[in-house]
N, C-alpha and C positions, 0 to 999 in steps of 0.2 A: 644584442646588437648584431651578432652574426646572422641571426634569422632575418632581421630587417635588411641587412646587406644582401642576403640571398634574394629577397623580394625585389630589391633595387636592381640587381643584376638581371633578373627575369624581365622586369619592365624595360631595362636598357636594351636587351636582346629584341624585344618586341618593337621598340621604337626604331632600332637599327633596321630590322626587317621591313617595317612599314616605310621608313625613309628611303631605303635603297630601292624598294619597289616603286615608290612614288616618283622617283627620278625618271623612270621610263615613261611616265605620262608626259613629260616635257617633250620627248621625241614624238610621241603619238600626236600631241597637240600641234607640234611643228609640221608634221606630215599632213594632218588634216587641214591646217591653215594653208599650206602651200597648194595642196590639191584643190581646195575650195577656190583659191585665188585664180589658179590656172583655168579651172572649169568656168568660172565666172567671166574671165577675160576672153578665153578662146571660144566658148560656146554660148556666152550670154545666158548662162543658167545659174540660178542661185537657190539655196535651200536654207530655210530658217533652222531646220533640224540640225544641220551640220554646223551652223554658226553657234547655236545654243550648246551643242556638244563641246565645242571649243571652250565656251564659258564654263561649263560644268567641270571640264578637266582642269582648267586653270584654277578653279575654286578647290578642286581636290588636291592639287599640288600644294597650294598655300595652307589649306586647313589640315590636311593629313600630314604634312611635312613639319608642322610647328614643333611637335614633340621631338622629332629627330634633330631639328636645329638647336633646341634646348639641350639635348643630350651632348651635342658636339660643341656646346658653348659658342655657337656661331651667331647668336642673336646680338643685337646692338648693345654695346656697352660704352660708357664714357671712359675710354682707356686712359686718357691723360690724368684722370682723377684716380681711377682704381689702381693704376700702376704705381702710384705713390703710397698706397696703403699696404699694411701688412697682410699676410695670407689670412690670419684670423679675422681681421677687420673686414676683408672682402667677403669671407664666408658668412660672417654675421649680417652684413648688409644683404646678402642673398637670402638668408633665412628670413629676415624681416620682410623683404620684398615678396618672397614666395607666400608667406603666411598672411600678410596684410593685403596684398594686392592680387597676386596671380591666382591663388586658390579661390578666393571669393569671386573673382572675375569669371573663372571657368565654371563655377557652380551657378552663377547668375545666368550666364549665356546658355548653359545646358538646360536650365530650368525654363528659360524663356523660349528657346528654340525647339524644344521637344514637342509642344503642342502644335507648333507650325508644321513640323514634319508629319506628325500623326494625322492632323486634319487633312493635309495634302494627300497622304497615303490612302486614307479611308474614303475621301471624296473623289479621288482620281483626278485631282486638279491638273489641268493642262495649261501650257503656255498660251498667252493671248495672241501670239503671233501665228499666222497661218502656217500649218505644217510643223509647228513647234513640238517640243518634247513634253513628257510628263514632268511635273515639278518636284515630286517627292525625293528623287535621288539627290537633287541639288540641296534641298532643305535638310536631308539626312546628314550631309557632310558637316553641317554646323555642329550639332551635338556630338557627332562622332569625332570630329577634329578636336573639339575642346575637351572631350573625355580622354583622348590620347595625350593631350597637353597636360591635363590634370594628373594623369598617372605619372607622366615624366616629371612633373613638379614634385610629386611625392617622392619619387626616386631621388631627385636632386636634393630634396630636404634631408632624406636619410643620409646621403653621402656627406652633406655639409656637417651634420651633427656627428657623424662617424669621424670626420677629419678633426673636428674640435675636441673629440675625446681620444684622439691619437690612434684610431683603429686603421685608418687608411691615409694615403698621401693626399695632398691638396687636389681636390677635383677640379679646381679652377686653373691649375697649372697648365692643363692642355689648351686653355684659351690663348696662351701666349706661344704655343708651339705651332709650327707650320703643319698644315693639313697635307695629306697624301697628294692631293691635287696640286697644291702649291709647290711641293717638292718635285713632282713630275714636271710642272711647268718650268721650274728652274733648270732641271736636267735637260729638257728640250731646248731651252734658250742657250744653255752652255754648249750643247752639241751643235746647234745652228751657228753659234759664234765660232766654234772651232772649225766647222766645215767651211765657213766664210773665210777664215784666215788661211786654211789649206788651199783654197781655190786661187788665192792671190799670188 
């Protein structure tokens, strides 16, 4: 089990690196969108390439970030049900969901999307819009994103079984803890409230 946990930690590090890097794409998309809007309104100029680049980057954020979201247990859960269950029950539900639904879904999507990407790459498929971009980078995001999600699913599966065998703490416990961002937001709100009281 220690060897599998080592593999899990390696996958987690990769998901963390990809997720943190992907976050910067949100800033890039925002800047491109803002510049595009300003140029269009101020100079009456428009470019399909820049519009499509925004679409590509949005797709990258969602597809490449899925594994990171799973790592952080930030995906959608039915909390009012799961909070009433024991830790063992929650982990068993996750194991069943990962094995029966998530892993097969990832394998099916990878299998179906790979030929789409490969054909676009070899044919040099271009956007049908005038001045549009090549298509294969967008198609590549599908198998790549689901491969990252599949790897993270395997990591989570290892952690669930390790918890059930008593090797690690409950991996779902972090789902109820506040994130660093939430803690920072609370600190800023408290500081703002304190400054508001001091000004009165």
